[in-house]
N, C-alpha and C positions, 0 to 999 in steps of 0.2 A: 265691230267685226271691220277691217282694213277694207274698202271702196278700191279695192284696185283697176285700174285700168290697161288696154291692153292696145291704146295707143291711135295715132289719127287714121285714118281709112280714107279711102276714100269710093264712095256706095254701099255694102256690105249683104250679109248672107243671114235670112233671119224671118222672121215673120210676116207675111203680106199684112198690112194693117189695112187696106186701101180694101180689101176682098171680104178682111174678118167682120167689115164692117156692116161693108154689103150682104153679108153674110145673116148677121142679125138683126137685116130688113134697113138700113140707113140710106134715106133719102140721097141721092147725087148733089144736096146742097149742103148737105153731111158729112161724105165723104171727103166732098173739100176743103172742110176746114183741117182737116189732117191731109190731107195727099197731095203731093206735088202735083200738082193741077198742068204745070208749064212745059212737064218730063211727064207725063205720065206714068201707072202706079211703081210703085218704088216698094223695094227688096229689103226692109228695115233689120236690122242683130236685137236684138234683143231688149237690149237695153241700151241708147243710144242717145246725141246732142244730134243735129243733124243739121247745119247751115239752109236756107229755101236758096242763097243766091247763087251758090257754088256748090251745092251738094254734097260739100267736104262736111265727115262725121270723125264724132269721137267715141268709143265704146266706152260704153263705167260699165262697172258689174252691179247685177238689179238691189244689190244685200243693201241697201241703207239701215241704218238702226230706224231713223226715224224721217218721215215725210210730211211736213207741213206744207196742210192742203186748205188756203182759207176762201173765203168769198165774202161781202155783205152788198144787203142788199137798201137802200139807199129810200127814202118818201119824203113827198112833203109836204107837212100838214098842214089840216087847211082848222081855224076856228071856224066852228057853227054857232051864231048867235042861240044861248036853248041850250045847246049841250055841253053833256058835260065834259065828254073829250072831241077832241078835231075829227075830224076828218082822214083818212089818209089814206094820198094817193100814189102812183108807184113812180117814183124816178129812175133808177135804172137799180141796174144790181154791178156793182165795182166789179172791171173783173178780178174774176180765177186766176188768185197767185199759188205758186211751188214753190218751198224755198227744200234748197239740196245741198248737203254736206259733202264733197268728194276729198278722197284722203291720195295723196299721189309719193311714192317711196321711189326710190331712185336706185336700180338691182340691177342695170347691163351700165345706163349711160346716168348722169347724171342731169346731166342736159336736155336730154331728149323723154324719158321717164320723168320726170319735173317740169322742169320750167318751161318748158316746147308748150305741155300740158296744160298750166296755166295760163302760161300767154298766152292759148287759144281760147279759153275762156271767156278771161282781160277781154279780148278783143273784140268779142261781143257786145261790148258795153258801148263800143266807137262806132259810126257811123261809116258805111264808103261813104266814096267825095272826089264828083265829078264835073273838072274845072270848078274845085271849089265851093262849089254846090252839092250842101249835105246830100245825100239817098236814102234819109231815116236809118232807124234803125233795125239792126240784122234783124231777120225773120227766124227762128227754128221751129225748128218740130221737137219736140219731146218722147219717146219713146221708150215706153217701160212694159216692155210685151203687151197680154192683155190686158193688164190689169190700167194705164195709162200713157193716151195718147192727146198731144195739146199742140195746137204751135204757139207760139210767145217771142216774147223779147224779152231783152234782158233789162229787168224794173228797178233793179237796188246794188249799190256798195256792192263790189267786189269783192268780196273781204280774206284778203291768203293768212296768213300765215307761212311763215319758210322758218324750217325750226332744223336744230341739226341732227347729226353731222354734217360737215361741210364738206366736200369734198377739194385737197391739195393738189397742187396748188392755185386751179382754177376756183375757189370759196363756191361749188355753185354748191345749192342746198340740195339734200337728198330724199326731203323729206320734207311734206306739205299738206296744209288745208286749207280747204275754198271753201266757201262760204256766200250764196246770191239765191237770188229770187229769181225767179220765174215767173212773167205775168200774160198771159191767154190773150191771144190775137186772134181770134175768131174771124172769118170772112164773114158769116152770115148768123146771125142774133139766134139765141138760143132759149126757148123758154124749156115750163117747167117741165113738161111729160119730156123734150129729147132729157131732160138731165136726169131725168126718173130712167131711162131704159139705157143711160149709160156713156152719152154722150156728149 
């Protein structure tokens, strides 16, 4: 089913995620992983990707056919003399990754409906600069209702497939599919108890 988008917005209306998290018993540190702490409580659309630096957001329909959600624990093995198996010491749990695929259709304006939205996502793979010094990767918040809230960065290639038809005479594509991966960038480390309760 097509993942139709509703365009670029600033702000948005919908679920107050910070309030929901507190209602579920989240601590201030846990809320800080999701909320825009420099700007106070935010009200977010039902499904959106929101830039933390300027609060610019892109709504999208949350009817993804599939969301690939991965996390990988890493251990250091220590061989012990006379022991049949090594001892394993926890090193880290690699960041959680969410793989998304979105489709854009040129309805009224092929540039605004397709290319501008693809460019908005692709820009998340580039840093902002101040006096030729990188400020680091743009941090975003992925919000999908009460199901998923994650502070993240784009950590993979932003793969775009431009497809026909192309608008004449500008040749703007009227259809595009974008695939990319978001990697968690939490402020406060999570433990197993946090994961069990959904944070």
